[in-house]
C-alpha positions in Angstrom: 0.0 0.0 0.0 2.6 2.5 0.7 6.1 2.9 -0.4 7.6 4.7 2.6 6.7 6.8 5.6 6.9 10.5 4.5 9.6 12.7 6.0 7.0 14.5 8.1 5.8 11.2 9.6 5.7 12.5 13.2 3.1 15.2 12.4 1.3 13.6 9.5 0.9 10.0 10.3 -2.6 10.0 8.7 -1.1 10.8 5.4 1.7 8.3 6.0 -0.9 5.6 6.4 -2.3 6.4 3.0 1.1 6.6 1.3 2.2 3.5 3.0 -1.0 1.8 1.8 -2.2 0.9 5.5 -4.6 1.3 5.2 -6.1 -0.6 4.0 -6.2 -2.3 4.0 -6.3 -4.6 6.0 -6.9 -2.8 6.6 -8.5 -3.4 5.7 -11.7 -4.3 7.2 -11.9 -6.0 3.9 -8.7 -5.7 2.0 -7.2 -4.7 5.3 -8.1 -5.3 8.8 -10.3 -8.3 9.3 -10.6 -9.1 5.7 -8.1 -11.7 5.7 -9.3 -13.6 8.8 -12.1 -15.1 6.7 -14.0 -15.6 10.0 -15.9 -12.3 10.5 -19.5 -13.4 11.2 -20.8 -9.8 10.7 -19.7 -9.9 7.1 -21.7 -13.0 6.4 -24.0 -12.0 3.5 -26.6 -14.5 4.8 -26.8 -12.6 8.1 -29.8 -10.5 8.9 -29.6 -7.2 6.9 -29.8 -3.8 8.6 -32.0 -1.2 6.9 -30.0 1.5 5.2 -26.7 -0.3 5.6 -24.2 1.3 3.3 -26.7 3.8 2.1 -27.1 6.3 5.0 -24.1 7.5 7.0 -23.3 9.6 10.0 -20.1 11.5 10.5 -18.4 11.5 13.9 -15.6 13.8 14.8 -12.9 11.9 16.7 -12.9 14.2 19.7 -16.6 14.3 20.0 -16.8 10.5 19.8 -14.3 10.0 22.6 -11.2 9.1 20.7 -9.2 12.1 21.9 -7.7 15.2 20.4 -8.9 14.9 16.7 -5.7 16.7 15.5 -3.4 14.3 17.3 -5.3 11.0 16.6 -4.5 9.1 13.4 -6.8 6.1 12.6 -5.2 3.5 10.3 -7.6 0.6 10.4 -10.8 -0.7 12.0 -12.1 -4.2 12.5 -15.1 -6.0 14.0 -13.8 -7.6 17.2 -14.3 -7.7 20.9 -15.8 -5.7 22.5 -17.6 -4.6 19.3 -15.2 -2.6 17.1 -11.5 -2.0 17.4 -9.6 0.8 15.7 -5.8 1.2 15.6 -3.3 3.8 14.6 -1.2 6.4 16.5 -1.3 9.5 18.6 1.2 12.3 18.0 2.2 15.0 20.4 1.2 18.5 19.3 4.8 19.8 19.7 6.1 17.2 17.3 7.8 15.3 20.1 6.9 11.8 18.8 4.2 9.3 18.0 3.0 6.3 19.9 0.8 3.4 18.8 -2.7 3.4 20.1 -5.9 1.3 20.2 -9.5 2.4 20.7 -12.5 0.2 21.4 -16.2 0.8 20.9 -19.3 -1.3 21.7 -21.4 0.3 18.9 -19.0 2.3 16.6 -20.3 5.6 17.9 -18.7 6.0 21.3 -15.0 5.2 21.7 -12.5 4.8 24.4 -8.7 4.7 24.1 -6.9 1.7 25.7 -4.7 2.9 28.5 -1.2 3.8 27.3 1.7 1.6 28.3 5.2 2.7 27.2 6.4 -0.9 27.0 3.5 -2.0 24.7 2.8 1.1 22.6 6.1 2.9 22.6 7.1 6.2 24.1 7.2 9.6 22.6 9.6 10.8 25.3 12.7 8.9 24.2 15.8 10.9 23.2 16.0 11.8 19.5 17.3 9.1 17.3 20.4 9.3 15.1 18.0 10.6 12.4 17.0 13.5 14.6 13.4 12.2 15.2 11.9 11.7 18.7 10.3 8.3 18.8 7.8 6.9 16.3 5.6 3.8 16.8 2.3 3.2 15.0 -0.1 0.4 14.2 -1.0 0.1 10.5 -3.5 -2.7 10.5 -5.5 -5.1 12.7 -7.4 -8.3 12.1 -9.3 -11.0 14.1 -8.0 -14.5 13.7 -8.3 -17.6 15.7 -10.2 -15.8 18.5 -7.6 -13.1 18.9 -7.0 -9.5 17.8 -3.7 -9.1 16.1 -2.2 -5.7 15.0 0.9 -4.9 13.0 2.9 -1.8 12.4 6.2 -0.1 12.7 8.5 1.3 15.3 11.6 3.5 14.9 14.8 2.2 16.3 17.6 4.4 17.8 19.3 4.5 14.4 16.3 6.2 13.0 15.1 3.2 10.9 11.6 1.8 10.9 11.3 -1.8 12.1 8.4 -4.2 12.1 6.2 -4.5 15.1 3.2 -6.7 16.2 0.7 -6.8 19.0 -1.9 -9.3 20.3 -5.0 -9.1 22.5 -7.7 -11.5 23.6 -10.3 -8.8 24.5 -9.3 -5.5 22.8 -8.6 -3.9 26.2 -5.4 -5.6 27.1 -2.5 -5.8 24.6 0.9 -7.5 24.5 3.7 -6.5 22.2 5.2 -9.5 20.3 8.9 -10.2 20.5 11.1 -8.4 18.0 10.5 -9.8 14.5 13.7 -11.5 13.3 16.0 -9.1 15.1 17.1 -5.7 13.9 16.9 -5.3 10.1 19.0 -2.9 8.1 17.1 0.1 6.6 13.3 0.5 6.9 11.1 -2.6 7.1 7.4 -1.9 7.4 4.4 -4.2 7.9 1.3 -2.7 6.4 -1.3 -5.4 6.4 -2.2 -8.6 8.3 -4.5 -11.5 7.7 -5.4 -14.7 9.4 -5.5 -18.1 7.6 -5.9 -21.7 8.5 -2.4 -22.2 9.7 -1.9 -18.9 11.5 -1.2 -15.3 10.4 0.7 -13.5 7.7 1.7 -9.9 7.5 3.1 -8.1 4.4 4.7 -4.8 3.6 7.9 -3.4 2.2 11.6 -3.4 3.0 14.1 -0.8 1.9 17.5 -2.1 3.2 19.2 1.2 2.9 20.2 1.5 -0.7 18.5 4.4 -2.3 17.3 2.6 -5.4 16.5 -0.8 -4.0 13.4 -2.2 -2.2 11.8 -5.5 -1.5 8.5 -6.9 -0.5 8.3 -8.0 3.1 6.5 -11.0 4.6 6.3 -12.1 8.2 4.5 -15.3 9.4 3.2 -16.5 12.8 1.4 -19.5 14.1 -0.1 -17.7 17.2 0.5 -13.9 16.8 3.0 -13.9 19.6 6.2 -15.0 17.9 6.9 -14.1 14.3 9.5 -14.9 11.7 10.5 -13.0 8.6 10.1 -15.0 5.4 13.3 -14.8 3.3 11.6 -13.5 0.1 14.8 -13.6 -1.9 14.9 -17.3 -1.4 11.2 -18.1 -1.9 10.1 -16.0 -4.9 11.5 -17.5 -8.1 13.8 -15.0 -9.8 13.3 -12.3 -7.2 15.6 -9.4 -7.0 15.5 -6.0 -5.1 14.5 -3.1 -7.3 13.2 0.5 -6.9 9.4 -0.3 -6.8 8.0 -3.2 -4.8 5.4 -3.4 -2.1 2.8 -5.7 -0.8 0.0 -3.4 0.3 -2.8 -5.8 1.4 -3.2 -9.6 2.0 -6.2 -11.9 2.3 -6.9 -15.6 2.8 -8.3 -16.7 -0.5 -7.5 -18.2 -3.9 -4.8 -20.9 -3.6 -4.3 -20.0 0.1 -3.1 -16.5 0.4 -3.2 -13.5 -2.0 -1.2 -10.3 -1.6 -1.6 -7.3 -3.8 0.5 -4.2 -4.3 2.9 -2.8 -6.9 6.2 -3.7 -8.5 8.5 -2.5 -11.2 7.1 -1.9 -14.6 8.7 -4.3 -17.1 9.5 -3.0 -20.6 8.2 -4.9 -23.7 10.1 -8.2 -23.9 11.6 -7.8 -20.5 10.7 -10.2 -17.7 9.3 -8.8 -14.4 12.6 -9.9 -12.7 14.6 -7.7 -15.1 12.4 -4.7 -15.0 14.4 -1.5 -15.0 12.4 0.3 -12.4 10.9 3.0 -14.5 7.7 3.4 -12.5 5.5 0.6 -11.3 2.6 -1.7 -12.2 0.0 -3.5 -10.2 1.2 -6.8 -8.9 -0.3 -9.9 -7.2 1.6 -12.6 -5.3 0.1 -15.9 -4.1 1.1 -18.6 -1.6 -0.2 -22.0 -0.5 1.7 -22.2 2.7 2.9 -18.6 3.7 6.5 -19.7 3.4 6.8 -19.7 -0.4 5.4 -17.1 -2.7 4.9 -16.7 -6.5 4.2 -13.5 -8.4 1.3 -13.8 -10.9 2.9 -13.3 -14.4 2.6 -9.8 -15.6 0.0 -9.0 -18.2 0.3 -5.4 -19.4 -3.4 -5.2 -20.3 -4.4 -6.3 -16.8 -1.7 -4.9 -14.5 -0.1 -2.2 -16.6 -1.2 0.3 -19.3 -0.8 4.1 -19.2 0.2 5.6 -15.9 1.2 3.7 -12.7 -1.4 1.2 -11.5 -1.3 0.2 -7.8 -3.5 -2.3 -6.0 -4.3 -1.0 -2.5 -6.9 -3.4 -1.0 -8.3 -6.9 -1.6 -11.2 -8.8 -0.3 -13.0 -12.1 -0.9 -16.1 -11.3 -2.9 -17.6 -10.9 -6.4 -16.4 -13.9 -8.6 -13.9 -14.9 -5.9 -11.6 -11.9 -5.1 -11.9 -8.2 -5.7 -8.9 -5.8 -5.6 -9.1 -2.0 -5.7 -6.6 0.7 -6.3 -5.7 3.6 -8.6 -3.7 4.6 -11.6 -1.5 7.6 -11.1 -0.5 9.7 -14.2 2.3 12.3 -14.3 1.3 15.9 -13.4 2.5 16.9 -16.9 0.3 14.4 -18.6 -3.1 15.4 -20.1 -6.3 14.2 -18.5 -7.0 13.0 -14.9 -4.0 12.6 -12.6 -5.7 9.8 -10.7 -8.3 7.3 -11.9 -9.8 4.4 -10.0 -9.0 0.8 -10.8 -10.8 -2.5 -10.0 -9.7 -6.0 -10.6 -11.5 -9.3 -10.1 -10.4 -12.9 -10.0 -12.1 -16.3 -9.6 -9.0 -17.9 -8.0 -6.3 -15.4 -7.3 -4.3 -16.5 -10.3 -6.2 -15.2 -13.3 -7.2 -11.6 -13.1 -9.4 -9.2 -15.1 -9.4 -5.4 -15.0 -12.9 -4.0 -14.7 -13.6 -0.7 -16.5 -16.2 0.6 -14.0 -16.6 4.1 -15.6 -19.2 5.0 -12.9 -16.4 5.2 -10.4 -15.0 8.3 -12.1 -18.3 10.1 -12.6 -17.7 12.6 -9.8 -14.0 13.4 -10.4 -10.6 11.9 -9.9 -10.9 8.9 -7.6 -8.5 7.0 -5.5 -9.6 3.7 -4.0 -7.8 2.7 -0.8 -9.7 -0.3 0.7 -12.5 -2.8 0.0 -14.5 -5.0 2.3 -17.2 -7.6 1.9 -20.2 -6.6 4.1 -23.8 -7.4 4.5 -24.5 -4.5 2.1 -22.3 -6.1 -0.5 -18.8 -4.9 -1.4 -17.9 -1.5 0.0 -14.9 0.4 -1.4 -13.6 3.5 0.2 -11.2 6.3 -0.7 -11.4 9.8 -2.0 -12.7 11.9 -4.9 -11.2 15.1 -6.2 -14.1 17.6 -6.7 -11.8 20.6 -7.1 -11.0 21.6 -10.7 -8.5 23.7 -12.5 -9.8 27.0 -11.0 -9.8 25.7 -7.4 -7.1 23.1 -7.2 -7.2 19.8 -5.4 -10.2 19.3 -3.1 -10.3 15.7 -2.0 -13.5 14.5 -0.4 -13.9 11.2 1.4 -16.1 8.8 -0.5 -17.5 5.3 -0.6 -19.0 3.0 -3.3 -21.1 -0.2 -3.2 -21.2 -3.2 -5.5 -22.9 -6.6 -5.5 -20.5 -8.3 -7.9 -17.3 -6.2 -8.0 -18.0 -5.0 -11.5 -20.8 -2.4 -11.2 -20.4 0.3 -8.6 -22.7 2.9 -7.0 -21.5 5.8 -5.0 -22.9 5.8 -1.4 -21.0 8.8 0.1 -19.5 11.0 1.2 -21.9 11.2 4.2 -23.5 14.4 5.5 -21.5 15.9 8.3 -22.9 16.6 11.8 -23.9 20.2 12.4 -21.3 20.8 15.1 -18.6 20.1 12.5 -19.4 23.3 10.6 -16.5 25.7 11.0 -17.7 28.4 13.4 -16.4 31.3 11.2 -18.1 30.0 8.1 -21.6 30.8 6.8 -24.1 28.0 6.3 -24.0 26.4 2.8 -26.6 27.3 0.2 -28.1 24.0 -0.6 -30.3 25.5 -3.3 -27.2 26.1 -5.5 -24.7 23.4 -4.9 -21.3 24.1 -6.3 -18.9 21.1 -6.5 -16.0 23.2 -7.9 -15.5 25.0 -4.6 -15.0 23.8 -1.0 -18.2 23.4 1.0 -17.6 25.1 4.4 -20.1 22.8 6.1 -18.5 19.6 5.0 -15.6 18.2 7.1 -14.2 16.8 3.9 -14.0 20.4 2.6 -13.3 22.5 5.6 -11.5 21.9 8.9 -11.6 24.6 11.6 -11.8 27.3 8.9 -8.9 26.2 6.8 -9.1 25.1 3.1 -8.9 21.3 2.8 -6.3 19.8 0.6 -7.0 16.2 1.1 -9.5 13.9 2.8 -10.2 10.2 2.6 -11.9 7.1 4.0 -9.0 4.7 4.5 -10.6 1.6 6.0 -14.0 0.0 6.5 -15.5 -3.0 8.4 -18.9 -4.5 9.1 -19.8 -5.2 12.7 -22.7 -5.9 15.0 -24.1 -2.4 14.7 -23.4 -1.8 11.0 -20.5 -0.4 9.0 -17.7 1.7 10.6 -15.2 3.5 8.4 -12.2 5.6 9.5 -10.3 8.3 7.8 -9.1 11.9 8.1 -9.4 15.4 6.9 -6.2 17.3 6.1 -5.9 21.0 5.6 -3.6 23.5 4.0 -2.4 24.4 7.5 -0.7 20.9 7.6 -3.1 19.4 10.2 -5.0 16.1 10.0 -8.2 15.6 11.9 -9.3 12.0 12.5 -12.9 11.2 11.5 -15.2 8.2 12.0 -18.2 7.3 9.7 -20.9 4.9 10.7 -23.8 3.3 8.6 -26.6 3.2 9.0 
């Protein structure tokens, strides 16, 4: 999902989660958190439906919902799990003094409480600056429910200033234990971005940049119980694998031949194998495994995984004909036409993939899809849509779409904000003359405390006992990010 944590990772973790491709993910309550467990009873399409599920939404400001200071809270993933719903991410100090991992629980998706902080479990923002000059960074990027337990993964900065993989486990959502260090210290930055349960245990995926500026690798970690983990030696298990500039597993799910991971990898030139790609940008990529220890990349098909721009799979879920993956295609800023277009892929078995045109996804503007989940309302994809325009600039609104089959999609968001989220110094909107080319001061995806919004997104979604819960953020030109929760119905 995401290539690396941005330089300003201590103050903009929410954006880091997007760039890293958290969220999913796992994130993805579908392609991310919980999606890979394959054991979420609330997502059972045969379960009793809830009226309005996926159609009507309520927006909850993080602070009003009990998550804490909305400008310091960063929500990466959410899952249906004891005691109802569990969200994970991080909390940063307002003075830029560091970030710690954090967990919140909710019985109904509307009222939340943060799990008591413990330095030994969630990290400390008070540690002395590292060799890189930063002051402590630990964050959870994804969470899932597997084998009766909650398991979260993420990253933690070591004294040398490098990001190292981290994992946590809980039986009830309230009490957490940090797993032992995964495989010992690793050179460079190794990030776990998504986690999924499967029949034999758990698997987490991400990216590893060992320190060379132009080389990266996908990363896989496996565990039988969520407490002890081992790093899978990718170089030895993927046939013909080599480090290269563009590689990342963004999301993983139990499905197909066993496990399916999606992300991006180097774009091969015509007549050049994927192993010998020169690294001129990236293409969407899929890897499969039957046993978590050995992985095989699905052969590249330019018509499916490539084409103009830079396709990237961000989330994956079991649904549609078998599996559905979502993402986006990024074009250069100097290229004519949209800079970002949505992308959807389907597969019956994880091995053969089809790219779905889905023109309805682009009806409202430039769209980026970040996560997908199978729910009682069908497949729900979440992300953002740019409703700005050449005269206004980028105005990203959070958005959601629904599909029964993974091929035809209908927009079901963004939801209407609560009245108390209207910026106090802004006039009420004129609903008689909607103007989607300018920011709406009453919409938290357009305005935040009176500042013009530059970006907003839903980053993860899950289905639980009281309906859908999605998490995301609103970012502003003042370089702040406010956590937001959406519920449906």
